[in-house]
C-alpha positions in Angstrom: 109.0 60.5 101.7 110.3 60.4 97.8 114.2 61.7 98.7 117.0 60.1 98.1 115.3 58.3 95.3 117.4 57.5 91.2 114.5 57.1 88.6 114.9 56.9 85.0 113.1 59.5 82.8 110.2 57.5 81.4 110.0 59.2 77.0 106.6 60.8 78.0 108.7 62.9 79.4 110.4 63.5 76.5 111.5 67.2 75.0 110.4 68.6 79.0 112.9 71.0 80.7 114.3 68.4 84.0 112.4 70.5 86.9 108.8 70.3 84.8 109.2 67.0 84.5 110.3 66.1 88.0 107.5 68.9 89.2 104.2 66.8 86.7 106.1 63.8 89.1 104.8 65.4 92.3 107.1 64.1 94.8 108.9 67.0 95.4 107.1 69.9 96.1 106.2 72.2 93.0 108.1 73.7 90.3 109.5 76.6 92.5 110.3 73.5 95.5 112.1 71.4 92.1 114.4 74.2 91.1 115.6 75.6 94.4 116.5 71.1 95.1 118.5 71.4 91.6 119.6 74.7 92.6 121.1 73.2 95.8 122.7 70.2 93.9 120.7 67.7 95.0 119.7 66.6 91.7 122.3 64.4 89.2 122.0 63.4 85.3 123.8 60.2 84.7 126.4 61.1 87.4 126.6 64.7 86.5 124.8 67.7 89.1 121.9 69.0 86.4 120.6 72.1 85.2 116.8 73.2 86.0 116.2 73.6 82.3 118.5 70.3 81.4 115.6 68.7 78.7 115.0 65.3 79.6 114.7 62.8 77.0 113.6 59.7 78.2 116.1 57.0 79.4 117.9 59.3 81.8 119.3 58.1 85.4 117.7 61.0 87.9 119.5 61.1 91.6 117.6 63.2 93.6 119.1 63.4 97.1 118.1 65.0 100.6 119.2 68.4 100.5 118.6 71.5 103.1 117.7 73.9 101.6 120.2 77.4 102.6 117.6 79.4 105.0 116.8 83.0 104.1 118.7 85.4 105.6 116.6 87.1 108.6 114.7 83.8 109.0 116.3 82.2 113.1 114.0 79.3 115.1 112.5 80.9 117.2 110.8 79.5 120.6 106.8 80.3 119.5 105.2 78.3 120.9 102.7 76.2 118.7 98.5 75.2 119.3 99.1 71.9 117.8 96.0 69.5 116.8 97.4 66.7 115.2 100.9 65.9 114.1 102.1 62.7 112.3 105.4 62.4 109.9 103.6 63.9 106.9 101.5 66.7 107.6 100.7 69.3 111.1 97.5 71.4 112.0 98.4 73.8 114.5 95.8 75.8 115.6 97.2 79.6 114.4 97.2 82.9 116.9 95.6 85.9 115.9 98.9 88.4 115.4 101.0 85.7 114.0 102.0 86.7 110.2 103.0 83.3 108.5 105.9 83.8 106.3 108.2 86.5 106.3 109.1 89.5 104.7 110.7 93.1 105.1 109.9 94.5 108.4 108.6 90.7 109.9 111.8 88.7 109.6 110.9 87.6 113.1 108.7 86.2 115.8 107.2 83.8 112.3 104.6 80.8 111.7 108.0 80.1 109.7 110.6 80.7 112.4 108.1 78.8 115.2 108.3 75.7 112.3 112.4 75.5 112.1 112.4 75.7 115.6 109.3 72.6 116.3 111.3 70.9 113.5 114.6 71.1 115.1 116.1 72.6 111.2 114.8 72.7 107.6 113.2 69.3 106.9 114.8 68.0 103.9 113.4 69.0 100.0 111.2 71.8 101.2 112.4 75.8 101.4 113.3 76.9 104.9 111.3 80.3 103.7 108.0 79.1 103.8 108.3 75.5 104.7 105.7 72.8 103.9 103.1 75.9 103.9 100.2 75.0 102.7 98.2 77.6 102.2 98.1 81.0 105.0 95.7 82.7 106.9 96.4 86.8 106.9 98.7 88.0 110.2 95.1 88.8 111.8 93.1 85.9 110.9 92.8 83.0 113.3 92.7 79.5 113.5 93.4 76.6 111.8 96.3 76.3 109.3 97.2 72.8 107.6 101.1 72.1 107.2 103.5 69.7 105.0 105.8 67.9 106.2 107.8 67.0 103.4 107.6 67.2 99.4 105.6 64.6 98.9 102.9 66.1 101.3 103.2 69.5 100.1 102.1 68.9 96.7 99.2 66.2 97.2 97.8 68.9 99.4 98.3 71.6 96.9 96.6 69.4 94.4 93.6 69.1 97.4 93.1 72.6 97.2 94.0 73.4 93.3 91.0 71.5 92.6 88.8 72.7 95.7 88.6 69.5 97.5 89.4 70.7 100.8 86.2 72.7 102.5 86.7 75.0 104.9 84.6 76.9 107.2 84.9 80.8 109.1 83.8 82.7 111.3 83.3 86.2 111.2 81.1 89.3 113.4 80.8 91.7 110.6 79.0 95.3 110.6 74.8 95.8 110.1 72.1 92.9 110.2 71.9 90.4 107.7 69.0 90.2 106.5 68.5 87.2 104.2 69.5 83.9 106.3 71.9 82.7 104.4 73.1 82.9 100.8 76.2 82.9 98.0 78.3 85.3 97.5 79.8 85.8 93.9 81.6 88.1 92.6 85.0 88.3 90.6 88.3 89.3 92.9 91.9 91.6 91.9 94.3 94.0 92.4 92.3 97.8 93.8 94.0 99.0 90.4 94.5 102.3 93.0 95.6 100.8 96.3 97.7 98.0 95.4 97.5 96.4 98.5 94.7 96.0 98.3 92.1 93.8 96.4 88.2 94.8 95.5 85.6 92.9 93.2 86.5 94.4 89.8 85.8 93.5 86.5 88.5 91.0 85.1 88.9 89.5 88.3 89.8 85.7 89.2 86.1 84.5 90.2 85.4 84.3 94.3 82.5 82.7 94.8 81.5 82.5 99.0 78.2 80.9 101.0 77.5 82.0 104.2 74.2 81.3 107.3 73.5 83.3 109.9 74.7 82.7 113.0 73.0 85.0 115.2 71.9 89.3 115.1 73.1 91.2 117.2 72.3 95.6 117.9 75.2 96.2 115.8 76.5 92.9 113.9 75.6 90.4 113.2 77.7 86.6 113.0 77.7 84.8 110.3 79.5 81.0 108.9 81.2 81.5 106.3 82.1 78.3 103.4 84.8 79.7 100.4 84.5 77.7 97.6 87.5 79.5 96.3 91.0 80.6 98.0 91.6 83.5 97.0 93.7 86.9 98.9 91.8 88.1 101.0 88.5 86.4 99.7 86.2 87.1 102.8 87.2 90.4 103.6 86.0 91.7 100.3 83.1 89.5 99.6 81.4 91.0 103.0 82.9 94.6 102.3 81.0 94.4 98.8 77.4 93.6 99.8 78.0 96.0 102.4 78.6 94.7 105.5 82.3 94.3 106.3 84.6 92.3 109.1 83.8 94.2 111.6 87.9 94.8 113.2 89.3 95.4 109.7 91.3 98.0 109.4 91.3 97.6 105.4 88.2 97.3 104.0 85.8 98.4 106.9 85.9 99.8 111.0 86.9 98.7 114.0 84.3 101.3 116.1 80.7 101.1 117.2 78.6 103.8 116.5 79.7 105.7 120.0 82.7 105.6 118.5 84.3 102.3 120.8 86.6 99.8 119.7 85.2 96.6 119.8 88.3 94.1 119.4 91.9 95.2 118.2 91.7 92.7 115.0 89.4 91.6 112.0 86.9 89.4 114.0 87.9 86.6 111.4 88.3 82.7 112.2 88.9 79.4 110.5 87.2 77.8 112.3 87.0 73.7 110.4 88.4 72.5 107.4 87.7 69.2 106.3 90.4 66.8 103.4 92.1 63.9 102.7 94.7 62.7 104.2 97.6 62.9 101.1 98.9 59.2 102.7 96.3 57.0 103.9 93.3 58.5 102.5 91.0 58.6 105.4 89.0 61.7 105.8 90.6 64.2 108.7 88.7 67.0 110.0 89.7 69.9 112.3 88.3 72.4 114.2 89.6 75.5 116.9 87.0 76.9 119.2 86.1 80.6 119.1 89.6 82.8 120.0 89.2 83.9 123.8 88.5 88.0 121.9 86.1 86.7 119.7 84.4 85.2 122.8 84.3 88.6 123.9 83.4 90.5 121.4 80.1 88.4 120.7 79.5 88.9 124.1 79.8 92.4 124.8 78.1 93.1 121.2 74.4 94.1 122.3 71.6 91.3 121.8 68.7 92.5 119.0 66.0 94.4 119.3 
């Protein structure tokens, strides 16, 4: 882990801000992470405490020391059980249950994945933001399944690069309303902020490129079970794309509905599960594959759906 290091700035970094220069080296996390390390006094240039906006000229001795950043007010370690699929000194992979919020926020300071991680690791990890320690990607509160977490800034940067370059293979399972006619297909519609409901996303002109491939697993009377392969990672992408083609996810109160034609509530959350993820281990280069089985509520929903006529 790249901590407690002393480096000499090279000429290629000349005329850059210190936070930009260190972030570009990819050893201490994102620029935001680096800025927090600098603010915590963990970075010294030529023996003096540095500022994020200091200009690097080349040739300076830069020291980066281990630092535990302050835990945000209201965020505390909590003994929340984690379903650990894999853990080593670099990363942690869990099967996130539905209902678990990933990041603390107003109204959700307690009972989050972050609180669970702080307890699991017996405190903050050096160099990681305690408000979102090692969170490489996220799942919505009511989405279950595989989630990858970095345990140090260098791993966080490396995994973030894989996600950004679309080198990570993600696979989801969902139950959607209606019977999809095609066995497989691709949804390519730009996604942006909903102009009316600002907490929602929508397919809209001028939005960011979004691409989702799908294939049908099983058809029922009112519902289709599909496997989804997001090629991009936009906020609420799968939920928005499926709603846009007229097949919203069962139980999605924001983009769809939870009740069937008889008015029966089929499930208490959106029927979406992150089934599998594949990426390269940042330290070894090994191809890593992790899968999480369907949770009990989705198994029960599948059994409850009437078979197709």
